[in-house]
C-alpha positions as CSV (number, residue, x, y, z in Angstrom):
1,M,84.1,67.1,78.4
2,A,88.0,65.9,79.8
3,Y,89.7,63.7,82.2
4,W,93.3,63.4,83.0
5,R,93.8,61.2,85.6
6,L,97.7,62.1,85.3
7,G,97.8,58.7,86.7
8,E,100.4,57.1,84.3
9,T,103.3,55.6,85.5
10,S,105.6,55.6,82.3
11,G,105.4,56.9,78.6
12,T,105.1,60.8,77.3
13,V,100.8,60.6,76.9
14,A,98.6,62.4,79.6
15,H,95.3,60.4,78.6
16,D,92.1,62.1,78.6
17,Y,89.7,59.3,79.5
18,V,86.8,61.3,78.7
19,G,87.0,63.2,75.6
20,G,90.1,62.0,74.2
21,H,91.8,65.0,74.3
22,D,95.2,63.3,75.2
23,G,98.0,65.7,75.9
24,A,101.7,65.1,75.8
25,Y,104.2,65.3,79.0
26,F,107.5,67.3,79.0
27,K,109.9,67.2,81.4
28,A,107.2,66.0,84.3
29,T,107.7,63.6,86.9
30,L,105.4,60.7,86.7
31,N,104.2,58.2,89.4
32,Q,104.5,60.3,92.3
33,P,101.7,59.8,95.1
34,G,98.8,61.2,94.5
35,Y,96.0,62.7,96.7
36,S,94.0,60.3,97.8
37,V,94.0,58.0,100.7
38,V,91.6,56.1,99.5
39,D,92.9,55.0,95.8
40,S,96.4,54.6,94.9
41,D,96.3,56.3,91.9
42,T,99.3,58.2,91.2
43,A,100.2,62.2,90.3
44,V,102.2,64.0,88.4
45,A,105.2,66.4,89.8
46,F,106.3,69.7,87.3
47,S,109.6,72.0,87.8
48,G,111.3,74.3,86.2
49,L,111.3,75.5,82.7
50,N,108.9,74.1,80.3
51,S,107.7,71.0,82.7
52,Y,104.2,70.5,82.1
53,V,101.4,68.4,80.1
54,G,100.8,70.1,76.5
55,N,99.4,69.3,72.7
56,I,95.8,69.4,74.0
57,S,93.5,70.5,71.5
58,G,92.4,74.2,72.0
59,T,89.7,73.9,69.1
60,E,87.6,70.9,70.9
61,I,88.0,72.7,74.6
62,N,86.8,76.3,73.7
63,F,84.2,78.1,75.4
64,S,83.3,81.7,73.7
65,G,80.0,84.1,74.7
66,H,77.7,83.8,77.3
67,T,77.9,80.1,78.3
68,N,78.9,77.4,82.0
69,F,82.1,75.6,82.5
70,S,84.0,74.1,85.3
71,L,87.5,72.9,86.3
72,E,88.3,70.8,88.8
73,V,92.0,69.9,89.8
74,W,93.9,68.3,93.1
75,V,97.1,70.2,93.8
76,N,100.1,69.7,96.1
77,G,102.6,72.8,96.5
78,A,104.7,75.0,98.6
79,A,103.8,78.2,100.1
80,A,105.2,81.0,98.7
81,A,104.7,79.5,94.8
82,P,105.6,82.5,92.4
83,D,102.8,84.3,90.7
84,E,101.5,82.7,87.8
85,S,102.3,79.6,88.7
86,T,100.0,78.0,86.6
87,I,98.1,75.0,87.1
88,I,95.7,74.5,83.8
89,A,95.5,77.5,81.4
90,K,94.3,77.8,78.1
91,G,96.1,80.5,76.2
92,T,99.5,82.8,77.2
93,G,100.0,85.5,79.7
94,S,100.7,88.8,79.1
95,S,104.4,89.7,79.5
96,G,105.6,91.6,76.9
97,T,102.8,90.9,74.5
98,T,98.7,90.9,74.4
99,A,97.4,87.7,76.8
100,T,95.4,85.4,75.3
101,E,94.0,83.1,78.0
102,Q,90.6,82.3,77.9
103,F,90.7,80.2,81.3
104,S,93.4,80.2,84.0
105,I,93.9,78.3,87.7
106,D,97.2,79.9,89.0
107,V,98.8,81.1,91.9
108,V,99.0,84.9,92.4
109,G,100.1,87.2,95.4
110,G,100.2,83.8,97.5
111,G,96.7,82.7,96.6
112,Y,94.8,81.0,94.2
113,R,93.4,83.0,91.2
114,F,90.8,81.3,88.5
115,F,90.6,84.1,85.6
116,T,89.6,84.9,82.4
117,R,90.6,87.8,79.9
118,G,89.1,90.4,78.1
119,G,90.4,92.8,75.4
120,N,93.8,95.1,76.2
121,N,95.2,92.8,78.8
122,S,92.1,93.1,81.6
123,F,91.0,90.0,83.5
124,F,88.0,88.9,85.4
125,D,89.4,87.4,88.2
126,A,88.0,85.4,91.5
127,V,91.0,85.3,94.2
128,A,90.8,83.1,97.1
129,T,90.7,84.6,100.2
130,D,90.0,83.6,103.8
131,P,86.6,85.6,104.8
132,T,88.1,85.9,107.9
133,S,91.4,87.2,108.1
134,G,91.3,88.7,104.3
135,L,94.8,86.8,103.9
136,P,95.4,84.3,100.4
137,V,94.4,81.1,100.6
138,G,96.8,79.5,98.5
139,P,99.5,76.4,98.5
140,D,100.7,75.4,102.0
141,G,102.5,71.8,101.2
142,T,99.0,69.6,101.6
143,W,96.3,68.6,99.2
144,Q,94.1,71.0,97.9
145,H,90.9,70.5,96.4
146,L,90.3,73.3,93.4
147,V,87.2,73.7,91.8
148,A,86.3,76.9,89.5
149,V,83.1,77.6,88.0
150,Y,81.8,80.3,85.7
151,D,78.5,80.3,85.7
152,D,77.3,83.4,83.5
153,L,74.1,81.6,82.8
154,N,73.3,82.1,86.1
155,T,72.1,78.1,86.4
156,L,73.1,77.8,90.3
157,G,71.2,80.8,90.7
158,G,73.8,83.4,92.1
159,G,73.6,85.9,89.4
160,Q,76.4,85.7,86.8
161,M,79.1,84.9,88.3
162,M,82.2,83.3,89.0
163,Y,83.3,81.2,92.0
164,L,86.5,79.5,93.0
165,Y,86.0,76.7,95.8
166,V,89.0,75.8,97.9
167,N,88.3,72.1,99.8
168,G,84.9,72.4,99.6
169,E,84.6,76.0,100.6
170,L,83.9,79.0,98.8
171,K,86.6,81.0,99.0
172,G,86.2,83.6,96.0
173,T,84.1,85.3,93.6
174,H,83.7,87.6,90.8
175,A,81.5,89.0,88.1
176,P,82.2,87.9,84.4
177,R,83.1,89.6,81.7
178,A,79.8,91.5,80.5
179,A,80.8,90.7,76.9
180,G,81.0,87.3,77.3
181,L,84.0,85.1,76.6
182,R,86.7,85.6,74.2
183,P,86.8,82.7,71.3
184,S,90.1,81.1,71.4
185,T,91.7,78.4,69.3
186,S,94.9,78.2,72.0
187,P,96.0,75.0,73.3
188,V,95.3,74.1,76.9
189,S,98.2,72.9,79.4
190,I,98.6,71.6,82.8
191,G,101.2,72.6,85.0
192,S,102.8,75.4,83.3
193,K,101.8,77.9,80.4
194,H,103.9,80.7,78.4
195,L,104.1,83.6,80.6
196,G,104.4,85.9,77.6
197,N,105.8,86.2,74.4
198,N,109.1,83.9,75.9
199,P,108.7,80.6,73.8
200,D,109.3,79.1,76.8
201,Y,106.8,77.6,79.3
202,D,108.0,79.4,82.1
203,G,104.9,79.4,84.4
204,T,105.3,76.4,85.8
205,F,103.7,75.4,89.4
206,P,106.2,73.5,91.4
207,G,104.4,71.5,92.9
208,T,102.1,68.0,91.6
209,I,99.0,68.0,90.3
210,D,96.2,65.3,90.1
211,E,92.5,64.3,88.6
212,V,92.1,67.4,86.5
213,T,88.4,67.8,84.9
214,V,87.0,69.9,82.8
215,Y,83.4,70.0,82.5
216,N,80.7,71.6,80.1
217,Y,77.9,73.3,82.9
218,A,78.2,74.7,86.3
219,L,79.1,72.7,89.4
220,S,76.7,73.5,92.2
221,A,78.4,74.1,95.6
222,A,76.5,70.6,96.9
223,S,78.4,68.2,93.5
224,I,81.8,70.2,94.7
225,Q,81.5,69.4,98.2
226,A,80.5,65.1,97.7
227,H,83.4,65.5,95.2
228,Y,85.8,66.4,97.9
229,A,84.1,64.3,100.7
230,A,84.9,61.2,98.1
231,A,88.5,61.7,99.0
232,Y,88.8,60.4,102.6
233,G,85.9,57.9,102.6
234,S,83.6,57.2,105.1
235,S,85.7,55.6,108.1
236,L,88.4,58.3,108.3
237,A,89.6,59.8,111.5
238,P,90.9,63.5,111.4
239,L,94.6,64.0,110.2
240,I,96.2,66.9,110.8
241,N,98.5,67.5,107.8
242,K,99.2,71.4,108.5
243,Q,99.8,72.4,112.2
244,P,99.1,76.1,113.2
245,V,102.6,77.9,113.7
246,P,103.3,80.8,116.8
247,V,102.7,84.4,115.4
248,T,104.1,87.4,116.7
249,N,102.3,91.1,116.1
250,Y,101.9,94.3,117.4
251,V,99.1,95.7,119.6
252,S,95.7,96.8,117.8
253,L,96.9,94.5,114.4
254,P,95.6,91.2,113.4
255,A,96.8,87.8,114.0
256,S,95.7,84.6,112.4
257,F,96.1,81.0,113.1
258,S,95.5,78.1,110.7
259,V,95.7,74.2,110.5
260,G,95.1,72.0,107.2
261,A,93.4,68.4,108.2
262,I,92.0,65.7,106.3
263,G,89.5,63.1,107.4
264,T,85.7,62.1,106.7
265,I,83.7,65.0,105.8
266,P,82.3,67.0,107.8
267,L,85.0,68.2,109.9
268,T,84.3,70.2,112.9
269,Y,87.2,72.5,114.5
270,Q,87.1,74.2,117.7
271,W,90.1,76.8,118.7
272,K,91.3,77.0,122.2
273,K,93.4,79.2,124.6
274,G,95.1,78.0,127.3
275,G,93.0,74.7,126.8
276,V,89.6,76.6,126.9
277,D,87.2,76.8,124.1
278,I,86.9,80.4,121.9
279,A,83.4,80.8,121.9
280,G,82.6,81.0,117.8
281,A,86.1,79.8,117.0
282,T,84.9,76.9,114.7
283,G,86.8,77.0,111.7
284,S,89.7,76.1,110.2
285,S,91.3,79.1,111.1
286,Y,90.9,81.7,113.6
287,T,91.5,85.5,113.3
288,I,91.7,88.2,116.0
289,N,91.4,91.4,114.3
290,S,92.8,93.9,116.7
291,L,95.1,92.3,119.0
292,A,95.0,93.3,122.7
293,L,97.9,92.4,125.0
294,S,95.8,90.2,127.0
295,D,95.4,88.2,123.6
296,A,98.9,86.8,124.4
297,G,98.8,83.1,125.3
298,N,99.0,79.4,123.9
299,Y,96.7,78.3,121.4
300,S,95.7,75.1,120.1
301,V,92.5,73.3,117.9
302,A,90.5,70.5,118.2
303,V,90.1,68.8,114.9
304,G,86.8,66.1,114.8
305,N,84.1,63.9,112.7
306,S,82.1,61.0,113.2
307,I,84.7,58.9,113.6
308,G,87.0,60.7,116.3
309,T,88.9,64.0,117.5
310,T,92.4,64.7,117.4
311,N,94.2,68.0,119.2
312,S,96.6,70.5,117.1
313,A,100.3,71.2,118.4
314,T,100.0,74.5,121.2
315,V,101.6,77.3,119.5
316,S,102.3,80.8,121.2
317,L,100.8,84.1,120.1
318,T,103.2,87.2,121.1
319,V,101.5,90.6,121.2
320,L,104.1,93.4,121.4
321,P,103.2,96.8,122.7
322,A,103.4,99.6,120.1
323,P,107.0,101.0,119.7
324,T,108.0,104.3,122.4
325,S,111.1,105.2,120.5
326,A,111.6,105.4,117.0
327,P,112.5,102.4,115.6
328,A,116.1,101.2,114.7
329,I,116.4,99.4,111.2
330,S,119.7,98.7,109.8
331,G,120.1,99.9,106.3
332,L,118.7,102.7,106.1
333,V,120.1,104.9,103.4
334,L,117.3,107.8,102.8
335,H,115.0,109.0,105.5
336,L,113.1,112.7,104.3
337,P,110.8,114.0,107.0
338,F,109.7,116.5,105.1
339,D,109.8,118.8,108.2
340,N,110.2,122.2,106.6
341,N,112.9,120.8,104.1
342,L,114.1,118.3,102.1
343,T,117.1,117.1,104.2
344,D,117.9,113.5,104.3
345,A,118.1,112.5,107.9
346,T,120.3,109.9,107.7
347,G,123.1,112.3,107.1
348,R,123.9,110.8,103.8
349,G,123.3,113.5,101.4
350,N,120.3,112.3,99.4
351,N,118.7,115.7,100.1
352,G,116.1,116.8,97.8
353,T,115.4,120.1,95.8
354,A,111.9,121.5,94.5
355,I,111.3,122.4,90.9
356,H,108.6,124.3,89.0
357,T,107.9,122.7,85.4
358,T,105.9,124.8,83.0
359,T,105.4,124.4,79.4
360,T,108.6,126.3,78.3
361,T,111.1,126.5,82.0
362,S,111.5,124.1,84.9
363,N,113.4,125.7,87.7
364,A,114.2,125.3,91.2
365,A,111.4,126.6,93.5
366,T,110.5,126.6,96.9
367,A,108.8,123.6,98.3
368,T,105.3,123.6,99.5
369,F,104.9,121.9,103.1
370,V,101.7,121.2,104.8
371,T,101.0,121.6,108.5
372,D,98.9,118.6,109.1
373,G,100.9,115.6,108.4
374,K,101.0,112.3,109.4
375,L,104.3,113.2,111.9
376,G,104.6,117.3,111.7
377,Q,104.9,118.6,108.5
378,A,104.1,117.0,105.0
379,L,105.5,117.3,101.3
380,H,102.8,118.7,99.2
381,Y,103.3,118.5,95.4
382,S,100.7,119.1,92.4
383,S,100.9,118.3,88.8
384,D,98.4,120.2,86.1
385,M,98.8,118.9,83.1
386,G,95.3,119.4,81.4
387,A,92.2,117.3,81.4
388,Y,91.7,114.6,79.0
389,P,92.6,114.7,76.3
390,G,95.8,116.0,77.3
391,P,97.9,117.1,78.2
392,T,97.2,120.5,77.0
393,T,99.1,122.5,79.5
394,T,101.8,121.9,82.1
395,N,102.2,123.4,85.9
396,N,104.1,121.0,88.2
397,N,105.6,121.3,91.5
398,Y,107.8,118.1,92.7
399,V,110.9,117.2,94.0
400,T,114.0,115.8,92.7
401,L,116.8,113.8,94.6
402,G,119.1,113.4,91.8
403,V,121.1,110.7,90.9
404,R,122.2,108.8,93.6
405,P,123.9,105.5,94.0
406,D,122.2,104.7,97.4
407,L,118.7,104.8,95.3
408,Q,120.3,102.4,92.7
409,F,119.3,99.1,93.3
410,S,121.7,97.0,90.1
411,S,120.7,93.2,89.3
412,N,121.0,91.9,93.1
413,V,119.8,94.8,95.9
414,N,116.8,93.7,98.1
415,F,115.5,97.2,99.0
416,T,112.2,98.7,101.2
417,V,110.4,102.2,100.7
418,A,108.0,103.5,103.1
419,Y,106.2,106.2,103.5
420,W,103.0,107.8,104.3
421,I,100.7,108.9,101.9
422,R,97.7,111.0,101.6
423,L,95.3,111.1,98.5
424,P,92.5,114.0,97.9
425,A,89.0,112.6,98.8
426,N,87.5,110.4,96.2
427,Y,90.7,110.7,93.8
428,I,90.0,108.8,90.7
429,G,92.8,110.3,88.8
430,G,95.9,108.6,86.8
431,D,99.1,107.0,88.1
432,L,101.0,110.3,89.2
433,P,104.2,108.8,90.5
434,F,104.7,109.1,94.8
435,F,108.7,107.7,93.9
436,T,110.1,106.7,91.3
437,D,113.3,106.7,89.2
438,T,111.3,105.8,85.5
439,V,110.6,107.7,83.1
440,G,107.0,107.3,82.5
441,S,105.1,105.7,85.2
442,T,103.9,102.5,85.8
443,F,104.9,99.5,84.2
444,G,108.5,101.7,82.7
445,S,112.1,100.3,83.6
446,G,113.2,100.9,87.1
447,Y,111.2,101.3,90.1
448,V,107.7,103.1,90.2
449,F,104.9,103.7,93.4
450,A,102.0,105.5,92.2
451,P,98.0,105.1,92.6
452,S,96.7,102.5,90.8
453,Y,95.1,104.3,87.3
454,G,91.4,105.4,87.2
455,A,91.2,108.4,84.6
456,G,93.6,110.5,84.2
457,A,94.8,113.2,81.5
458,T,95.9,110.8,79.0
459,S,93.5,108.0,79.7
460,A,89.4,108.0,79.2
461,N,89.3,104.7,81.3
462,T,86.4,104.8,83.2
463,G,88.4,104.4,87.0
464,K,87.8,101.0,87.2
465,D,91.1,100.5,89.4
466,A,91.0,103.9,90.8
467,G,91.9,104.8,94.4
468,G,94.2,101.9,95.0
469,W,97.9,102.1,95.0
470,A,100.5,100.4,92.5
471,A,104.1,99.1,92.5
472,S,106.0,98.3,89.6
473,F,109.6,96.8,89.2
474,Y,111.5,96.4,85.5
475,D,114.8,95.9,84.4
476,T,115.9,97.5,81.3
477,A,114.7,94.4,79.2
478,G,111.3,94.8,80.5
479,N,111.4,91.9,82.8
480,G,109.7,92.5,86.0
481,V,106.4,93.2,87.2
482,G,103.4,95.7,88.1
483,V,100.9,94.9,90.6
484,Y,97.6,97.4,91.8
485,G,96.4,97.3,95.3
486,D,92.5,97.4,95.8
487,I,90.7,100.0,94.3
488,G,89.7,102.6,97.0
489,S,92.3,101.4,99.2
490,I,93.9,104.8,100.1
491,N,91.3,107.4,98.3
492,D,89.8,107.8,101.9
493,G,91.0,111.9,102.1
494,G,93.1,110.3,105.3
495,W,96.9,109.3,105.8
496,H,97.9,105.9,104.7
497,H,101.0,104.1,105.4
498,L,102.7,101.7,102.3
499,V,106.0,99.8,102.7
500,H,107.1,98.1,99.5
501,V,109.6,95.3,100.1
502,I,111.4,94.0,97.2
503,N,113.4,90.9,97.6
504,R,115.3,89.8,94.2
505,T,114.6,85.8,95.2
506,S,111.1,86.3,96.9
507,G,109.7,88.9,94.7
508,M,107.8,92.0,96.1
509,V,105.2,92.5,98.9
510,T,103.6,95.6,99.9
511,Y,102.2,96.6,103.6
512,L,99.2,98.8,103.9
513,D,98.5,100.2,107.5
514,G,100.7,97.6,109.2
515,V,99.3,94.9,107.1
516,L,100.4,92.1,104.6
517,A,98.0,94.1,101.4
518,H,96.2,91.8,98.8
519,S,97.5,92.6,95.1
520,R,96.4,92.2,91.5
521,K,99.2,91.7,88.7
522,Q,98.5,93.9,86.0
523,A,101.4,93.0,84.1
524,G,105.3,91.3,83.8
525,T,105.7,88.0,85.3
526,S,107.7,88.6,89.0
527,A,109.9,91.2,90.7
528,S,112.9,88.7,90.9
529,A,112.8,87.9,87.2
530,A,114.3,91.8,87.4
531,G,117.7,92.1,86.1
532,N,119.5,95.6,86.3
533,V,116.9,98.1,86.8
534,D,119.4,100.9,86.8
535,S,118.9,102.7,83.1
536,T,122.0,104.1,81.4
537,P,122.8,106.8,82.1
538,P,120.6,106.6,85.5
539,N,117.7,108.4,85.7
540,P,117.1,110.7,89.1
541,A,115.1,109.7,91.8
542,T,112.0,111.4,92.1
543,I,109.2,112.5,94.4
544,G,105.9,113.6,92.7
545,Q,106.3,113.5,89.0
546,D,108.7,111.6,86.8
547,P,112.4,112.3,86.3
548,N,111.9,114.6,83.6
549,G,109.1,116.2,85.3
550,T,106.5,116.1,82.6
551,Y,104.7,112.7,83.0
552,G,101.2,113.5,81.2
553,E,98.6,113.1,84.2
554,T,97.2,115.7,86.7
555,G,97.1,115.1,90.2
556,S,98.5,116.0,93.5
557,A,99.3,114.6,96.8
558,D,100.9,114.8,100.3
559,I,103.6,112.6,101.3
560,D,105.3,112.3,104.6
561,D,108.1,110.4,106.3
562,L,110.1,108.9,103.4
563,G,112.4,106.2,103.9
564,V,114.5,103.7,102.1
565,W,116.6,100.9,103.1
566,R,118.9,98.6,101.3
567,R,117.5,95.5,102.3
568,A,114.3,93.4,102.6
569,L,112.8,94.2,105.9
570,T,110.6,91.9,107.9
571,P,107.2,91.5,108.3
572,L,107.6,93.2,111.7
573,E,109.6,95.7,111.1
574,A,107.7,97.1,108.6
575,A,104.9,96.8,110.8
576,S,106.7,98.7,113.6
577,V,107.3,101.5,111.5
578,Y,103.7,102.1,111.0
579,M,102.7,101.0,115.0
580,A,105.3,103.6,116.1
581,A,103.8,106.6,114.1
582,S,100.1,105.5,114.2
583,A,100.2,105.1,117.8
584,N,102.9,107.2,119.5
585,G,103.7,109.9,116.7
586,L,107.7,108.6,116.2
587,S,109.1,108.0,113.1
588,F,112.3,105.9,112.4
589,T,115.6,105.8,112.7
590,T,118.9,103.7,111.6
591,S,120.2,101.0,113.5
592,T,122.7,102.3,116.3
593,A,122.6,100.7,119.7
594,I,120.9,97.2,119.8
595,S,118.9,96.2,122.7
596,I,117.4,93.1,124.0
597,S,113.6,93.0,125.5
598,I,112.6,90.2,127.9
599,Q,109.7,89.4,128.0
600,T,108.1,86.2,130.7
601,I,105.9,83.3,128.9
602,S,105.7,81.0,132.0
603,S,108.1,80.0,135.2
604,S,110.2,78.3,133.0
605,Q,110.3,80.5,129.7
606,V,111.5,83.7,128.3
607,R,110.9,85.3,125.2
608,L,113.8,87.8,123.9
609,I,112.8,90.7,121.1
610,W,115.5,92.3,119.4
611,P,115.2,94.9,116.4
612,A,118.0,94.1,114.1
613,G,121.1,91.7,114.0
614,T,122.4,88.6,115.0
615,L,121.2,86.6,118.3
616,Q,124.9,84.9,119.8
617,A,124.8,82.5,123.0
618,A,127.7,81.5,125.9
619,D,127.7,80.0,128.4
620,R,130.0,82.5,130.3
621,L,129.3,86.7,130.7
622,D,133.1,87.1,129.2
623,G,133.0,84.0,127.4
624,T,133.0,83.0,123.3
625,Y,129.8,84.2,121.8
626,T,128.5,81.8,118.8
627,D,125.8,82.8,116.4
628,I,122.6,81.3,117.0
629,S,121.7,80.8,112.9
630,S,118.3,79.8,113.2
631,A,117.5,82.5,115.5
632,T,115.1,85.3,114.4
633,S,113.3,87.3,116.8
634,P,111.2,87.1,118.6
635,F,113.1,83.8,120.3
636,T,112.0,81.8,123.0
637,V,114.1,80.2,125.8
638,T,113.3,77.4,127.8
639,S,115.1,77.1,131.5
640,S,117.5,74.4,131.9
641,A,120.1,73.3,134.2
642,A,123.1,75.3,132.4
643,T,123.5,78.9,132.4
644,K,123.4,81.0,128.9
645,F,124.2,84.6,128.2
646,Y,122.7,86.4,125.2
647,R,123.5,89.4,123.2
648,V,123.0,90.5,119.8
649,R,125.7,91.1,116.9
650,Q,125.3,93.9,114.5
């Protein structure tokens, strides 16, 4: 139906060599190395605002109702691409407006996504995920082959289904919209799209794109694998283009290694520990779902095909024991243990006050604590605003922290929020906030951490997003992002730990029970797009309600050990908070004295581990210590003839 080779070396026209749907290059860099080692055809790089291929007719490339189609493309982008980095799209996104995409392939949460839109900004998405580790599969600095298949007619025999393949392997599926695709005359774009009502093409994929094809039928798995194999011919020995990297994590948490390789298909993989084959470890990735201390060691992988075999670099797996003392993490500005009081344990005075609100009154009250908290006692809050179509009443018990400078994050402050939460079993209600400074709840200006929206007092929603977590972060102009965690991930009636890390450069990530959580963007662009998130005048930080105490949703929960840091915690720091509590019943504290742990790897190597600060080295104990700027914990030291002394500077 359409085939843009993107092999032009000059000019402004992106030729469609099948359907004549030529596009135009805008701020694109032509004549870049292409995907294939057996074909010298070039590719196109995209970067920054308004860098894309556009002016592609949306009336001729248009799928509606119950139909089939496929999208095929080669891409090469760096890891950690921003959300909605768009590879191909037909239509615009939802930021500040109603989305119009009929289809799109982009990057969300670090993984590739193929989606279509329904009404009210709803979407139906197949997200690329590693089936072993559960981690997103996305850009990694190598060429990757993507194929999105929309089989609403069940031509392939797997039912009505959307499929997303990466390098010939199925990585994501999802059922399509029951009502079929919405008709659209929106133009098709490659390399970017309008993220919303901004007239700029601001959803640019920061990388290189090659060989974009649109089919008006569903490609079979065999065809997809054949297309991928054709890139490497019949006589190419395996070549590793992405080496495994060292991994450090706590005992009982997961660890994953992966390798990227090209060569004549099929490729075989065999992971090894200490040079010995690991039984069953024969994929491009290897995951240990629950680490034991005995799993520590050196790992590598052999990659082979009919031509030959090659070995990867050997990398280490470090397994840390669960903390036996409270993790001391710098930057802590709020710590509410909720042990029969609302006192801030940091001593900074960010104490809470319990409030009871009715239809006509709002007064200080006595907080309710439960005795079976995750760590000692926990706060219980509740709101009764009536059932749908409410609100019909008001009987709310929550906590206000007031307007606190420590809890205002302006336009440039990184921060982290961590807490234990226990929703009622099978909770399917609305987004009554866990912790917020936003009037209302999710997707308003400020920060919100809440349940994902199921069915509430103000909505007859059928509960399609029930039982997960939600996080949103917006400035006062509406720039930012709102995401939902997986459906049913926290409503089993048990305690769950959430850590939300907001980095004003790289965006927002969430850890659920010590592990990086999967999330789905619901609105906005990215957390890094947000400017000043503090309202004027500022709103009080609030637990269990919004700052006015009258957000119109009914619900309740128990919350324990709430902490806020004015910096972005590292993955290991986030995991340490979870592990200290879950394994040894310990909370966290602010950073005080810093100690270095020494772990022996071999007769010639040791590993230095420290909770915070900058590692320094000197040639003498009383010598001049200088920063090791590249050192992050854990740091491996190899013995040498020269004596070295190490310390940590806060």
